[in-house]
N, C-alpha and C positions, 0 to 999 in steps of 0.2 A: 321400574317405577310403578307405584300404586295408582289407583284411580283417583285418590285424593289429590295427587300432584297434578294430574291432567285436569281435574275439575277446577283447581285453584288457578291454573294457567288460563283455562278457558274463561273463567270469571274475569280475570284481569284483562284478557283480550277484549271481552265484551265492553267493559267499562272504558278502556282506552279507545275502542272503536267508536263509541258514542261521541267522544270529543273529536275524533277524526271526521266523523259524519257531520258534525256541526260545522267544522271548517269547510268541508266540501259542499255543504248545503248552501253557503253563500255563493259559490261558483255556479251551482245548479240553478239557483234563483236568477242570477244575472243572465245566464244563457237562456233560460226558459222564457224570460220576458223580453230582454233587450236584444237577444240574439247576437251578443258579442261575447267572445271567449276571452276571459280576463287572464292573460298570460302573466300578470303581475300578482296573482292571487297569493301565492306562497310568500312573496316579498312583503305584502301587506300583513300577512300573519306574523312574519318575523318582526316587522315594525311594532305590531301590537304587543309582542312578547317583550321587546326591549322597553316599551313604555310601561309595561307591567313591572319589570325589574326596577326601573327608575322610580315608579310610584311606591313600590314596596320599600326600597332603600331610603326614600325621602321621608315618607310618612310612617313607616314601620307598621303597615297594616297587612292583612292577609290578601293574597291575590283575588280571592272571591269577592272581597269588598270593592275592589277596583273594577270588577266585571262590568257593572252597569254604566258608570261614567266613561269607561274606556269604549264600550260599545257605542255610546252616544257620540263620542269624539270620532270614532272610525266611521260612523254614519255620515257625519259632516264631511269627512275626507272623501268618502265614496261619492257623496252628492256632488261635491266640487269637482272631483275627477271626471264624472260623467258629464256635468254641465260644461266644463271648460275645455276638456281634452277629447273625450270619447265622442261626444255628440257631433262635432264637426266632421268626424270620420265615419259617421253612420252610413252615409251614401257612397263611401269609397270602397274599393275592392277589399276582400278579406285580408289579403297580404299586407295592405296598408294598416289595417287595424292591428294585425299581428305585430308588425314592426313597432307601432306606437306603444303597445302595452309591454312588449319585450324591453323597449327602451326605458319605460317607466320602472320596470323591475330592476334593470341594471343600475339605474340612478339610485333607487332605494338601497340596493345591495352595497354599492360602493359608498353611498352616504353613511350607511351604518358602519362600514369598515373604517371610514375616516373618523367618525365620532366615537366609536366604542372599541376599535381595534379588533384583531382577530381572535382574542381570547374569549372563551366561553363565559357567559354570565348565567347565574342561577338565583333562585329564591329559596330560602330555607323557612319552613314552617314548623310549628311545635309538634304537629301530628305526622311529620314526614315518615316516621318509622312505626306508627301505630297501625293496628289492624283490629277488625271486628271478628270475633270467633262465632261461627255458625256450625256447631258440631265439629266435624273434622276439617271444615273449610275456614280459610282465613281471607277476609276481604280487606284489601288495602284501603285505608281511610282516604288517602290522597286521591286515588282513582275513583273511589265511591263518590266523594264530594264533587269532583270534576264532572263525573258522568251525570249526577243529579242536576248540576247546574246546566249542563249541555241539554238535557231533556227539558228543563224549564224554559230555556231560551228557544229551543225548537218548537215547543208547544205554543209559546207566545207568538212566534212567527207564523205558525199554522193558523192560529186564531185570527191574527191580523189579516191574512189573505182570505180567510173564509168568512169572517163575520163583519169586518169594518167596511164602510163604503169605499174608502180609498183602496183597500185590498181588493175588493171586487172590481173596481175600475182598473187596477193593474192587471188582474186576471183577464179582463175584457180586452185590454191591449195585447196581451199574449195570445189570446184566442183569435182575434180578428183586428189586425192593425188598421186596416182601411175603415172598418166599421167604427172603431173608436174615434178616428178622425171625423167621420161623418156626423156622429152624434155630439161632437164638440168637446171631447175629452182633451185635456192638456197633456198630450202624449209625451212631450219633452219633459215636463215636470214629473210625470209618473215614471218615466224611465230613470230619471235622476234619483227619485225616491227608491226605486228598485235597486239601483246600484248602491245606494246608501244602506239599504237593508242587507245586501250581500256583504258589504264591508263591516256592518255591525256584527254579523255572524263571525266574521274574521276576528274582530276585536274581542268578542266574548270567548272564542276558541283560543285566542292567543293568551288571554288571562289564565286559562286552565292548562294550556300546554306547558307553561313554565313550571307547573307543579309536577309534570311528568318527565321533564328533561331540560338540559341546558339550551341556551340560545346562542347562536353565532351568526354572523352575516351570511355565511354560505348555506344556512339552513333554508333560505327562501326558495331557491330553485327546487330543492328536494320536496318541500311542502307543495309547491305548484304541481310537481309530477304526481305526488301522492293524491292530491285533490282530483287531478284528471283521471287517475286510475279509478277512484271511488265513484265519480259521477258517470263514467263510461260503464262501469260494472252495474251501477244502480239504474242507469237510464238517464241520458242527457235531459235536463230540464225537469226531472221528476224529483220532488222534494223528499217524499218518503223513501224513494230509492236510494238517495244519498245516505240517509241514516242507516238503512239496511245494509248497504254495501260497506259503509264505514265499520259496522260491527263485524261483517264478514272478513274484511281486510284485517281488522284488529285481532280477531281470533286466529286467522291463518298465520299472521306474523308471529303471534305468541306461541303457537304450536310449532312453527318452524324453528323458532329460537330454542325450543325445548328439545325437539326430536332431532333436528339437524344441528346447525350452529347459528348464532345470532346474525352473523354477517350474510346468511343466505335467506333471511326473511323477505327481502325485497324480491328475490328471485321467485318466491312462492306467490307474491302479490301479482307480479307480471305474468306468471303462469296462469293464474286465475283470470287475469284480463284477457289473455289469448284465448282461453276456453270460452269465455263469454262472447268474444268477438266472432269465434267460429260457429257457435251453436245458437246464440241469441244476440245478434249484433245490436238490437235495440236496447239491450240492457235487461236486467232481471225484472224491473217493474216498468220499463219503458214501453211505448206503443210503436208499432210499425208505422212508418211514414206512408 
C-alpha cells in the first residue's frame, strides 16, 4: 500500500474522531462538574440518532439542519433527567447512582427496540459518495461536514464555559462546591444546566453519527463504552482531552481496520486504554489528583 492510502485513512480517522470526541465531550462535562458518571450516555446518543432519522424521513432535510433543534431538545431532556432523577441520588452511594443510570439506559434501549424494532435505520444524503480532491488525497464530504459541525459545537461549548457568566458559575461549582454554596450560587440549577449541556453534545453528535453509520437499539451500550474509553484516555473531566482522545481513537481504529481487520479495531482502542492507565492513569491531558 502506498502512503496516499495511509494518508487518506488517517484523514478519515481524524474526521470521525472529532465526532466521537464531541459525543464523549458531553460525558466529560457532566463528570467534571456534577461528579456523576452518566452510564446512559450511549443510550442518549442512540435516541438522538433515531430522532434524527425520524426528522429526516418526516421533513426530508439534511441531518445537519436538524443538529441545532435536536441539541436544544436533548438539552431539555438532560435538564429534566438531572432535576427529576439524578439530583435526589447526589448524596447517595456511587453504586446507587450507577444502578439508576444503568436502569435509564436499559429503559431507553428496550423502548427503542419496541418502537423501531431490531432492524438498522439510516439516512441517505445526496453527497454520501462525494469526495473533495486535494492532490492525491480524497476527503469524504460526509465526514468533513460532520467534523466541521463537531468543531463548531465544541467551540460554542468552550466559549460558553469560558466567557458567559453562567459558564463561569458552573466552573466555580466544579472547582469549589462548598464555596459556590457559600456565595449563594444556585448549585442545583447549575448542575441541571451542565447535564443539559452534556446531553446537547449528545444530540449534536447523534445528528452527525447517522451520517457515518446505521443506528440500532443495541448501539447504545457500545457508544457508552466508547465514550468511557475516550474520556479516560483524554482525562476525566477534561474537555480538550475528550476531543484529543476522540481523534486518537478515531485514527487508531481506522488504521487497525486497514492494517489488521475491521473487527479488531476495538481491540486497538482498548489496548490504547490499557497503555494510558499503566503509564499515565490521569489521562493524556488530565491532572493528577
